[in-house]
N, CA, C and O atoms as CSV, one atom per row, in Angstrom:
chain,resi,resn,atom,element,x,y,z
A,1,MET,N,N,7.925,-24.331,-28.213
A,1,MET,CA,C,7.692,-22.934,-27.902
A,1,MET,C,C,6.973,-22.787,-26.555
A,1,MET,O,O,7.341,-21.940,-25.741
A,2,ILE,N,N,5.947,-23.617,-26.326
A,2,ILE,CA,C,5.190,-23.532,-25.085
A,2,ILE,C,C,6.048,-23.969,-23.904
A,2,ILE,O,O,5.963,-23.376,-22.828
A,3,LYS,N,N,6.866,-24.989,-24.087
A,3,LYS,CA,C,7.749,-25.441,-23.015
A,3,LYS,C,C,8.734,-24.350,-22.630
A,3,LYS,O,O,9.045,-24.171,-21.453
A,4,LYS,N,N,9.224,-23.621,-23.629
A,4,LYS,CA,C,10.173,-22.541,-23.353
A,4,LYS,C,C,9.512,-21.422,-22.557
A,4,LYS,O,O,10.130,-20.859,-21.653
A,5,LEU,N,N,8.251,-21.091,-22.884
A,5,LEU,CA,C,7.526,-20.060,-22.144
A,5,LEU,C,C,7.306,-20.476,-20.697
A,5,LEU,O,O,7.473,-19.664,-19.787
A,6,LYS,N,N,6.932,-21.736,-20.474
A,6,LYS,CA,C,6.724,-22.227,-19.120
A,6,LYS,C,C,8.028,-22.207,-18.335
A,6,LYS,O,O,8.037,-21.873,-17.150
A,7,LYS,N,N,9.119,-22.559,-18.986
A,7,LYS,CA,C,10.419,-22.550,-18.328
A,7,LYS,C,C,10.816,-21.130,-17.945
A,7,LYS,O,O,11.364,-20.907,-16.866
A,8,ASP,N,N,10.540,-20.160,-18.834
A,8,ASP,CA,C,10.855,-18.766,-18.543
A,8,ASP,C,C,9.997,-18.235,-17.401
A,8,ASP,O,O,10.482,-17.470,-16.568
A,9,LEU,N,N,8.714,-18.634,-17.354
A,9,LEU,CA,C,7.840,-18.193,-16.279
A,9,LEU,C,C,8.307,-18.739,-14.936
A,9,LEU,O,O,8.285,-18.030,-13.929
A,10,ASN,N,N,8.731,-20.001,-14.923
A,10,ASN,CA,C,9.250,-20.582,-13.690
A,10,ASN,C,C,10.501,-19.855,-13.231
A,10,ASN,O,O,10.687,-19.642,-12.033
A,11,LEU,N,N,11.353,-19.474,-14.155
A,11,LEU,CA,C,12.570,-18.741,-13.830
A,11,LEU,C,C,12.230,-17.377,-13.229
A,11,LEU,O,O,12.838,-16.959,-12.243
A,12,VAL,N,N,11.265,-16.692,-13.821
A,12,VAL,CA,C,10.853,-15.381,-13.309
A,12,VAL,C,C,10.275,-15.526,-11.901
A,12,VAL,O,O,10.571,-14.713,-11.025
A,13,GLN,N,N,9.465,-16.540,-11.682
A,13,GLN,CA,C,8.859,-16.740,-10.368
A,13,GLN,C,C,9.896,-17.058,-9.305
A,13,GLN,O,O,9.782,-16.586,-8.173
A,14,THR,N,N,10.894,-17.841,-9.644
A,14,THR,CA,C,11.926,-18.159,-8.662
A,14,THR,C,C,12.757,-16.926,-8.313
A,14,THR,O,O,13.169,-16.765,-7.164
A,15,ILE,N,N,13.004,-16.066,-9.278
A,15,ILE,CA,C,13.750,-14.832,-8.997
A,15,ILE,C,C,12.904,-13.887,-8.141
A,15,ILE,O,O,13.433,-13.237,-7.239
A,16,GLN,N,N,11.602,-13.803,-8.410
A,16,GLN,CA,C,10.734,-12.914,-7.647
A,16,GLN,C,C,10.594,-13.357,-6.197
A,16,GLN,O,O,10.433,-12.514,-5.315
A,17,LYS,N,N,10.653,-14.656,-5.931
A,17,LYS,CA,C,10.508,-15.156,-4.563
A,17,LYS,C,C,11.600,-14.622,-3.650
A,17,LYS,O,O,11.377,-14.472,-2.449
A,18,GLN,N,N,12.772,-14.335,-4.192
A,18,GLN,CA,C,13.864,-13.807,-3.384
A,18,GLN,C,C,13.546,-12.423,-2.841
A,18,GLN,O,O,13.987,-12.068,-1.748
A,19,TYR,N,N,12.789,-11.640,-3.594
A,19,TYR,CA,C,12.563,-10.248,-3.242
A,19,TYR,C,C,11.240,-9.990,-2.529
A,19,TYR,O,O,10.998,-8.876,-2.064
A,20,ILE,N,N,10.385,-10.997,-2.439
A,20,ILE,CA,C,9.131,-10.829,-1.720
A,20,ILE,C,C,9.426,-10.843,-0.225
A,20,ILE,O,O,10.055,-11.770,0.285
A,21,THR,N,N,8.964,-9.800,0.477
A,21,THR,CA,C,9.213,-9.724,1.912
A,21,THR,C,C,8.340,-10.720,2.649
A,21,THR,O,O,7.224,-11.016,2.223
A,22,ASN,N,N,8.850,-11.231,3.748
A,22,ASN,CA,C,8.114,-12.211,4.531
A,22,ASN,C,C,7.117,-11.551,5.475
A,22,ASN,O,O,6.249,-12.222,6.034
A,23,ASN,N,N,7.241,-10.229,5.655
A,23,ASN,CA,C,6.300,-9.524,6.523
A,23,ASN,C,C,4.948,-9.475,5.827
A,23,ASN,O,O,4.779,-8.776,4.828
A,24,TYR,N,N,3.993,-10.217,6.358
A,24,TYR,CA,C,2.673,-10.244,5.751
A,24,TYR,C,C,1.816,-9.191,6.417
A,24,TYR,O,O,1.491,-9.290,7.600
A,25,TYR,N,N,1.455,-8.188,5.651
A,25,TYR,CA,C,0.621,-7.123,6.167
A,25,TYR,C,C,-0.816,-7.404,5.755
A,25,TYR,O,O,-1.117,-7.537,4.569
A,26,ASN,N,N,-1.686,-7.493,6.726
A,26,ASN,CA,C,-3.096,-7.744,6.451
A,26,ASN,C,C,-3.786,-6.401,6.216
A,26,ASN,O,O,-4.461,-5.873,7.100
A,27,ILE,N,N,-3.609,-5.867,5.032
A,27,ILE,CA,C,-4.127,-4.551,4.686
A,27,ILE,C,C,-5.399,-4.725,3.865
A,27,ILE,O,O,-5.431,-5.471,2.886
A,28,GLU,N,N,-6.441,-4.021,4.286
A,28,GLU,CA,C,-7.714,-4.056,3.582
A,28,GLU,C,C,-8.015,-2.660,3.047
A,28,GLU,O,O,-7.372,-1.683,3.433
A,29,ILE,N,N,-8.987,-2.578,2.165
A,29,ILE,CA,C,-9.436,-1.285,1.657
A,29,ILE,C,C,-10.155,-0.544,2.788
A,29,ILE,O,O,-10.976,-1.135,3.490
A,30,GLY,N,N,-9.855,0.726,2.965
A,30,GLY,CA,C,-10.489,1.533,3.998
A,30,GLY,C,C,-9.716,1.587,5.296
A,30,GLY,O,O,-10.118,2.302,6.213
A,31,ASP,N,N,-8.622,0.856,5.405
A,31,ASP,CA,C,-7.819,0.883,6.624
A,31,ASP,C,C,-7.031,2.182,6.722
A,31,ASP,O,O,-6.525,2.692,5.722
A,32,SER,N,N,-6.935,2.703,7.926
A,32,SER,CA,C,-6.025,3.815,8.185
A,32,SER,C,C,-4.702,3.197,8.592
A,32,SER,O,O,-4.635,2.434,9.556
A,33,ILE,N,N,-3.641,3.529,7.850
A,33,ILE,CA,C,-2.363,2.883,8.087
A,33,ILE,C,C,-1.270,3.913,8.328
A,33,ILE,O,O,-1.403,5.092,7.999
A,34,LYS,N,N,-0.178,3.421,8.918
A,34,LYS,CA,C,1.014,4.221,9.140
A,34,LYS,C,C,2.176,3.461,8.505
A,34,LYS,O,O,2.442,2.314,8.865
A,35,ILE,N,N,2.869,4.102,7.559
A,35,ILE,CA,C,3.958,3.464,6.831
A,35,ILE,C,C,5.275,4.094,7.248
A,35,ILE,O,O,5.417,5.317,7.230
A,36,LYS,N,N,6.241,3.259,7.625
A,36,LYS,CA,C,7.585,3.733,7.927
A,36,LYS,C,C,8.471,3.401,6.741
A,36,LYS,O,O,8.624,2.235,6.377
A,37,LYS,N,N,9.053,4.429,6.139
A,37,LYS,CA,C,9.821,4.267,4.921
A,37,LYS,C,C,11.188,4.921,5.072
A,37,LYS,O,O,11.316,5.972,5.701
A,38,ILE,N,N,12.213,4.292,4.488
A,38,ILE,CA,C,13.562,4.841,4.522
A,38,ILE,C,C,13.715,5.845,3.380
A,38,ILE,O,O,13.413,5.538,2.227
A,39,ILE,N,N,14.185,7.045,3.713
A,39,ILE,CA,C,14.436,8.101,2.739
A,39,ILE,C,C,15.921,8.411,2.749
A,39,ILE,O,O,16.520,8.589,3.810
A,40,GLN,N,N,16.517,8.475,1.554
A,40,GLN,CA,C,17.932,8.826,1.452
A,40,GLN,C,C,18.071,10.272,1.037
A,40,GLN,O,O,17.500,10.697,0.033
A,41,GLU,N,N,18.835,11.031,1.812
A,41,GLU,CA,C,19.140,12.418,1.495
A,41,GLU,C,C,20.654,12.552,1.474
A,41,GLU,O,O,21.296,12.674,2.517
A,42,GLY,N,N,21.206,12.529,0.288
A,42,GLY,CA,C,22.665,12.568,0.176
A,42,GLY,C,C,23.251,11.276,0.701
A,42,GLY,O,O,22.934,10.196,0.202
A,43,ASN,N,N,24.110,11.382,1.714
A,43,ASN,CA,C,24.726,10.195,2.322
A,43,ASN,C,C,23.962,9.703,3.539
A,43,ASN,O,O,24.262,8.634,4.071
A,44,LYS,N,N,22.980,10.471,3.983
A,44,LYS,CA,C,22.249,10.129,5.203
A,44,LYS,C,C,20.949,9.410,4.874
A,44,LYS,O,O,20.333,9.637,3.833
A,45,GLU,N,N,20.553,8.544,5.788
A,45,GLU,CA,C,19.270,7.863,5.690
A,45,GLU,C,C,18.436,8.242,6.898
A,45,GLU,O,O,18.947,8.366,8.011
A,46,ARG,N,N,17.151,8.424,6.663
A,46,ARG,CA,C,16.246,8.695,7.771
A,46,ARG,C,C,14.936,7.951,7.535
A,46,ARG,O,O,14.647,7.515,6.420
A,47,VAL,N,N,14.160,7.815,8.585
A,47,VAL,CA,C,12.881,7.122,8.503
A,47,VAL,C,C,11.783,8.171,8.458
A,47,VAL,O,O,11.703,9.040,9.326
A,48,GLN,N,N,10.941,8.084,7.443
A,48,GLN,CA,C,9.814,8.996,7.310
A,48,GLN,C,C,8.532,8.216,7.522
A,48,GLN,O,O,8.376,7.106,7.015
A,49,ILE,N,N,7.612,8.807,8.279
A,49,ILE,CA,C,6.339,8.156,8.576
A,49,ILE,C,C,5.238,8.844,7.780
A,49,ILE,O,O,5.122,10.069,7.795
A,50,ALA,N,N,4.437,8.051,7.089
A,50,ALA,CA,C,3.313,8.578,6.318
A,50,ALA,C,C,2.043,7.887,6.799
A,50,ALA,O,O,2.030,6.674,7.012
A,51,GLU,N,N,0.980,8.660,6.967
A,51,GLU,CA,C,-0.307,8.116,7.389
A,51,GLU,C,C,-1.352,8.395,6.325
A,51,GLU,O,O,-1.212,9.330,5.536
A,52,GLY,N,N,-2.390,7.589,6.305
A,52,GLY,CA,C,-3.470,7.824,5.371
A,52,GLY,C,C,-4.425,6.645,5.316
A,52,GLY,O,O,-4.291,5.672,6.058
A,53,VAL,N,N,-5.393,6.760,4.413
A,53,VAL,CA,C,-6.418,5.731,4.222
A,53,VAL,C,C,-6.123,5.002,2.922
A,53,VAL,O,O,-5.832,5.629,1.904
A,54,VAL,N,N,-6.199,3.680,2.957
A,54,VAL,CA,C,-5.982,2.870,1.755
A,54,VAL,C,C,-7.240,2.960,0.900
A,54,VAL,O,O,-8.316,2.536,1.321
A,55,ILE,N,N,-7.096,3.522,-0.319
A,55,ILE,CA,C,-8.268,3.663,-1.184
A,55,ILE,C,C,-8.277,2.635,-2.308
A,55,ILE,O,O,-9.322,2.394,-2.913
A,56,SER,N,N,-7.118,2.018,-2.601
A,56,SER,CA,C,-7.112,0.953,-3.597
A,56,SER,C,C,-5.948,0.027,-3.342
A,56,SER,O,O,-4.974,0.381,-2.677
A,57,LYS,N,N,-6.071,-1.169,-3.889
A,57,LYS,CA,C,-5.054,-2.193,-3.706
A,57,LYS,C,C,-4.976,-3.006,-4.986
A,57,LYS,O,O,-6.003,-3.384,-5.550
A,58,LYS,N,N,-3.766,-3.276,-5.444
A,58,LYS,CA,C,-3.560,-4.118,-6.614
A,58,LYS,C,C,-2.634,-5.256,-6.214
A,58,LYS,O,O,-1.534,-5.028,-5.711
A,59,ASN,N,N,-3.086,-6.477,-6.440
A,59,ASN,CA,C,-2.308,-7.653,-6.072
A,59,ASN,C,C,-1.710,-8.287,-7.309
A,59,ASN,O,O,-2.437,-8.756,-8.185
A,60,SER,N,N,-0.401,-8.304,-7.384
A,60,SER,CA,C,0.277,-8.950,-8.495
A,60,SER,C,C,1.638,-9.431,-8.028
A,60,SER,O,O,2.665,-8.886,-8.435
A,61,SER,N,N,1.653,-10.432,-7.190
A,61,SER,CA,C,2.846,-11.045,-6.595
A,61,SER,C,C,3.813,-9.982,-6.077
A,61,SER,O,O,3.525,-9.337,-5.068
A,62,ILE,N,N,4.926,-9.788,-6.728
A,62,ILE,CA,C,5.937,-8.849,-6.220
A,62,ILE,C,C,5.544,-7.399,-6.487
A,62,ILE,O,O,6.057,-6.496,-5.826
A,63,ASN,N,N,4.661,-7.160,-7.425
A,63,ASN,CA,C,4.248,-5.801,-7.762
A,63,ASN,C,C,3.000,-5.362,-7.005
A,63,ASN,O,O,2.241,-4.532,-7.505
A,64,LYS,N,N,2.777,-5.894,-5.829
A,64,LYS,CA,C,1.606,-5.550,-5.028
A,64,LYS,C,C,1.717,-4.096,-4.574
A,64,LYS,O,O,2.705,-3.702,-3.954
A,65,THR,N,N,0.688,-3.300,-4.891
A,65,THR,CA,C,0.721,-1.886,-4.538
A,65,THR,C,C,-0.535,-1.492,-3.777
A,65,THR,O,O,-1.591,-2.109,-3.911
A,66,ILE,N,N,-0.385,-0.435,-2.966
A,66,ILE,CA,C,-1.527,0.163,-2.292
A,66,ILE,C,C,-1.482,1.661,-2.553
A,66,ILE,O,O,-0.406,2.254,-2.632
A,67,THR,N,N,-2.647,2.263,-2.685
A,67,THR,CA,C,-2.745,3.707,-2.849
A,67,THR,C,C,-3.268,4.288,-1.548
A,67,THR,O,O,-4.333,3.905,-1.065
A,68,VAL,N,N,-2.503,5.221,-0.985
A,68,VAL,CA,C,-2.835,5.816,0.303
A,68,VAL,C,C,-3.188,7.282,0.085
A,68,VAL,O,O,-2.475,8.003,-0.612
A,69,ARG,N,N,-4.289,7.715,0.683
A,69,ARG,CA,C,-4.755,9.102,0.520
A,69,ARG,C,C,-4.827,9.779,1.876
A,69,ARG,O,O,-5.277,9.189,2.858
A,70,LYS,N,N,-4.378,11.024,1.917
A,70,LYS,CA,C,-4.525,11.846,3.100
A,70,LYS,C,C,-4.686,13.293,2.664
A,70,LYS,O,O,-4.332,13.654,1.542
A,71,THR,N,N,-5.220,14.116,3.550
A,71,THR,CA,C,-5.380,15.529,3.231
A,71,THR,C,C,-4.403,16.336,4.060
A,71,THR,O,O,-4.309,16.167,5.276
A,72,ILE,N,N,-3.675,17.217,3.386
A,72,ILE,CA,C,-2.713,18.097,4.041
A,72,ILE,C,C,-3.098,19.529,3.692
A,72,ILE,O,O,-3.067,19.912,2.522
A,73,GLN,N,N,-3.459,20.316,4.689
A,73,GLN,CA,C,-3.851,21.713,4.507
A,73,GLN,C,C,-4.931,21.848,3.431
A,73,GLN,O,O,-4.817,22.666,2.518
A,74,ASN,N,N,-5.975,21.036,3.555
A,74,ASN,CA,C,-7.133,21.032,2.651
A,74,ASN,C,C,-6.790,20.659,1.205
A,74,ASN,O,O,-7.536,21.006,0.289
A,75,VAL,N,N,-5.685,19.966,0.993
A,75,VAL,CA,C,-5.307,19.473,-0.328
A,75,VAL,C,C,-5.163,17.963,-0.225
A,75,VAL,O,O,-4.412,17.469,0.616
A,76,GLY,N,N,-5.875,17.222,-1.073
A,76,GLY,CA,C,-5.789,15.765,-1.057
A,76,GLY,C,C,-4.520,15.284,-1.739
A,76,GLY,O,O,-4.199,15.711,-2.848
A,77,VAL,N,N,-3.793,14.381,-1.063
A,77,VAL,CA,C,-2.544,13.843,-1.590
A,77,VAL,C,C,-2.666,12.326,-1.628
A,77,VAL,O,O,-3.020,11.694,-0.633
A,78,GLU,N,N,-2.368,11.749,-2.789
A,78,GLU,CA,C,-2.375,10.291,-2.933
A,78,GLU,C,C,-0.986,9.827,-3.286
A,78,GLU,O,O,-0.262,10.487,-4.033
A,79,ARG,N,N,-0.621,8.681,-2.741
A,79,ARG,CA,C,0.703,8.134,-2.988
A,79,ARG,C,C,0.565,6.633,-3.177
A,79,ARG,O,O,-0.184,5.980,-2.451
A,80,ILE,N,N,1.274,6.091,-4.135
A,80,ILE,CA,C,1.251,4.657,-4.399
A,80,ILE,C,C,2.522,4.050,-3.827
A,80,ILE,O,O,3.626,4.509,-4.120
A,81,TYR,N,N,2.360,3.019,-3.012
A,81,TYR,CA,C,3.489,2.350,-2.373
A,81,TYR,C,C,3.575,0.903,-2.845
A,81,TYR,O,O,2.562,0.212,-2.947
A,82,LEU,N,N,4.790,0.456,-3.130
A,82,LEU,CA,C,5.043,-0.965,-3.375
A,82,LEU,C,C,5.175,-1.654,-2.028
A,82,LEU,O,O,6.037,-1.284,-1.230
A,83,VAL,N,N,4.348,-2.636,-1.761
A,83,VAL,CA,C,4.341,-3.290,-0.456
A,83,VAL,C,C,5.631,-4.072,-0.219
A,83,VAL,O,O,6.117,-4.125,0.910
A,84,HIS,N,N,6.192,-4.676,-1.262
A,84,HIS,CA,C,7.389,-5.494,-1.114
A,84,HIS,C,C,8.675,-4.710,-1.366
A,84,HIS,O,O,9.724,-5.311,-1.597
A,85,SER,N,N,8.613,-3.396,-1.326
A,85,SER,CA,C,9.794,-2.570,-1.546
A,85,SER,C,C,10.773,-2.728,-0.381
A,85,SER,O,O,10.347,-2.816,0.770
A,86,PRO,N,N,12.074,-2.765,-0.662
A,86,PRO,CA,C,13.048,-2.864,0.437
A,86,PRO,C,C,13.138,-1.578,1.251
A,86,PRO,O,O,13.717,-1.587,2.337
A,87,HIS,N,N,12.584,-0.476,0.761
A,87,HIS,CA,C,12.626,0.789,1.484
A,87,HIS,C,C,11.547,0.889,2.556
A,87,HIS,O,O,11.639,1.739,3.441
A,88,ILE,N,N,10.532,0.040,2.492
A,88,ILE,CA,C,9.463,0.073,3.491
A,88,ILE,C,C,9.871,-0.813,4.662
A,88,ILE,O,O,10.104,-2.012,4.507
A,89,LEU,N,N,9.953,-0.191,5.840
A,89,LEU,CA,C,10.338,-0.931,7.040
A,89,LEU,C,C,9.148,-1.631,7.678
A,89,LEU,O,O,9.228,-2.801,8.053
A,90,ASN,N,N,8.032,-0.893,7.799
A,90,ASN,CA,C,6.905,-1.432,8.529
A,90,ASN,C,C,5.620,-0.764,8.053
A,90,ASN,O,O,5.617,0.415,7.699
A,91,ILE,N,N,4.552,-1.512,8.047
A,91,ILE,CA,C,3.218,-0.973,7.791
A,91,ILE,C,C,2.348,-1.372,8.966
A,91,ILE,O,O,2.181,-2.556,9.259
A,92,GLU,N,N,1.793,-0.366,9.638
A,92,GLU,CA,C,0.994,-0.607,10.829
A,92,GLU,C,C,-0.448,-0.165,10.566
A,92,GLU,O,O,-0.684,0.947,10.095
A,93,VAL,N,N,-1.396,-1.028,10.867
A,93,VAL,CA,C,-2.808,-0.701,10.696
A,93,VAL,C,C,-3.283,-0.011,11.969
A,93,VAL,O,O,-3.237,-0.594,13.053
A,94,ILE,N,N,-3.743,1.239,11.833
A,94,ILE,CA,C,-4.212,2.003,12.988
A,94,ILE,C,C,-5.657,1.647,13.297
A,94,ILE,O,O,-5.985,1.295,14.430
A,95,LYS,N,N,-6.522,1.740,12.290
A,95,LYS,CA,C,-7.921,1.341,12.479
A,95,LYS,C,C,-8.486,0.826,11.166
A,95,LYS,O,O,-8.001,1.158,10.084
A,96,LYS,N,N,-9.509,0.016,11.285
A,96,LYS,CA,C,-10.145,-0.586,10.125
A,96,LYS,C,C,-11.499,0.065,9.906
A,96,LYS,O,O,-12.123,0.554,10.848
A,97,ALA,N,N,-11.949,0.069,8.654
A,97,ALA,CA,C,-13.229,0.680,8.329
A,97,ALA,C,C,-14.109,-0.313,7.600
A,97,ALA,O,O,-13.628,-1.219,6.919
A,98,LYS,N,N,-15.405,-0.125,7.756
A,98,LYS,CA,C,-16.391,-0.968,7.090
A,98,LYS,C,C,-16.723,-0.308,5.755
A,98,LYS,O,O,-17.322,0.767,5.728
A,99,VAL,N,N,-16.339,-0.943,4.651
A,99,VAL,CA,C,-16.577,-0.380,3.327
A,99,VAL,C,C,-17.285,-1.402,2.456
A,99,VAL,O,O,-17.237,-2.604,2.716
A,100,ARG,N,N,-17.949,-0.901,1.408
A,100,ARG,CA,C,-18.688,-1.772,0.502
A,100,ARG,C,C,-18.178,-1.673,-0.922
A,100,ARG,O,O,-18.841,-2.139,-1.850
A,101,ARG,N,N,-17.034,-1.086,-1.107
A,101,ARG,CA,C,-16.442,-0.919,-2.429
A,101,ARG,C,C,-15.019,-1.471,-2.409
A,101,ARG,O,O,-14.376,-1.542,-1.362
A,102,SER,N,N,-14.546,-1.858,-3.586
A,102,SER,CA,C,-13.166,-2.327,-3.667
A,102,SER,C,C,-12.201,-1.184,-3.952
A,102,SER,O,O,-11.003,-1.301,-3.696
A,103,LYS,N,N,-12.720,-0.078,-4.480
A,103,LYS,CA,C,-11.920,1.129,-4.710
A,103,LYS,C,C,-12.689,2.307,-4.122
A,103,LYS,O,O,-13.876,2.473,-4.401
A,104,LEU,N,N,-12.033,3.113,-3.323
A,104,LEU,CA,C,-12.697,4.233,-2.652
A,104,LEU,C,C,-12.376,5.551,-3.345
A,104,LEU,O,O,-12.026,6.536,-2.694
A,105,TYR,N,N,-12.498,5.561,-4.668
A,105,TYR,CA,C,-12.180,6.772,-5.420
A,105,TYR,C,C,-13.191,7.888,-5.165
A,105,TYR,O,O,-12.899,9.047,-5.458
A,106,TYR,N,N,-14.359,7.575,-4.634
A,106,TYR,CA,C,-15.353,8.607,-4.363
A,106,TYR,C,C,-14.890,9.558,-3.258
A,106,TYR,O,O,-15.445,10.648,-3.118
A,107,LEU,N,N,-13.884,9.165,-2.472
A,107,LEU,CA,C,-13.370,10.051,-1.424
A,107,LEU,C,C,-12.661,11.268,-2.004
A,107,LEU,O,O,-12.465,12.264,-1.308
A,108,ARG,N,N,-12.275,11.194,-3.277
A,108,ARG,CA,C,-11.607,12.329,-3.919
A,108,ARG,C,C,-12.525,13.536,-4.029
A,108,ARG,O,O,-12.060,14.675,-3.983
A,109,ASN,N,N,-13.822,13.299,-4.174
A,109,ASN,CA,C,-14.781,14.384,-4.360
A,109,ASN,C,C,-15.332,14.908,-3.045
A,109,ASN,O,O,-16.123,15.852,-3.053
A,110,ARG,N,N,-14.949,14.338,-1.936
A,110,ARG,CA,C,-15.490,14.727,-0.643
A,110,ARG,C,C,-14.428,15.428,0.191
A,110,ARG,O,O,-13.229,15.252,-0.021
A,111,SER,N,N,-14.894,16.225,1.141
A,111,SER,CA,C,-13.954,16.911,2.025
A,111,SER,C,C,-14.569,17.006,3.417
A,111,SER,O,O,-15.781,16.866,3.581
A,112,GLY,N,N,-13.742,17.241,4.393
A,112,GLY,CA,C,-14.205,17.404,5.771
A,112,GLY,C,C,-14.774,16.126,6.352
A,112,GLY,O,O,-14.176,15.055,6.254
A,113,LYS,N,N,-15.960,16.265,6.967
A,113,LYS,CA,C,-16.570,15.111,7.622
A,113,LYS,C,C,-17.097,14.092,6.625
A,113,LYS,O,O,-17.391,12.958,7.005
A,114,GLY,N,N,-17.221,14.466,5.368
A,114,GLY,CA,C,-17.690,13.538,4.340
A,114,GLY,C,C,-16.703,12.443,4.035
A,114,GLY,O,O,-17.067,11.447,3.410
A,115,THR,N,N,-15.466,12.595,4.455
A,115,THR,CA,C,-14.446,11.575,4.179
A,115,THR,C,C,-14.354,10.531,5.279
A,115,THR,O,O,-13.567,9.590,5.177
A,116,ARG,N,N,-15.150,10.688,6.329
A,116,ARG,CA,C,-15.084,9.710,7.409
A,116,ARG,C,C,-15.708,8.385,6.989
A,116,ARG,O,O,-16.685,8.353,6.240
A,117,LEU,N,N,-15.138,7.312,7.474
A,117,LEU,CA,C,-15.644,5.962,7.185
A,117,LEU,C,C,-16.080,5.328,8.497
A,117,LEU,O,O,-15.529,5.636,9.554
A,118,LYS,N,N,-17.071,4.441,8.432
A,118,LYS,CA,C,-17.525,3.751,9.637
A,118,LYS,C,C,-16.452,2.804,10.116
A,118,LYS,O,O,-15.879,2.051,9.328
A,119,GLN,N,N,-16.179,2.839,11.404
A,119,GLN,CA,C,-15.135,2.000,11.967
A,119,GLN,C,C,-15.641,0.575,12.155
A,119,GLN,O,O,-16.782,0.346,12.556
A,120,ARG,N,N,-14.752,-0.381,11.853
A,120,ARG,CA,C,-15.074,-1.792,12.018
A,120,ARG,C,C,-14.276,-2.319,13.202
A,120,ARG,O,O,-13.054,-2.176,13.254
A,121,PHE,N,N,-14.962,-2.915,14.130
A,121,PHE,CA,C,-14.311,-3.472,15.319
A,121,PHE,C,C,-14.129,-4.957,15.114
A,121,PHE,O,O,-15.080,-5.671,14.795
A,122,THR,N,N,-12.899,-5.426,15.300
A,122,THR,CA,C,-12.643,-6.862,15.130
A,122,THR,C,C,-12.179,-7.504,16.403
A,122,THR,O,O,-11.921,-8.707,16.430
């Protein structure tokens, strides 16, 4: 029984390796990023750019996700992106921030200048 489970896990890992993108994005919590994503509208494809601050990150091999938050017309919008999705063309880090938390959920309760983070120079 245990040998069969190990064999199945190896099979799953080999299949997942095919779909993991080779583009390694060095994304940290608190980074302001710009994501270029392919959007399909009917038969046409276009590239949509989304910007925001990374407030959380979950690492789980192919299911690696980041949560990006931005404010549009005084309304906070959060979106979860799969990093290894074939629809994501590029993720560009605009600026990095100095943070002391692994999840920045406290930004949900703040608005205006309270959402600013200290910039980290590297």
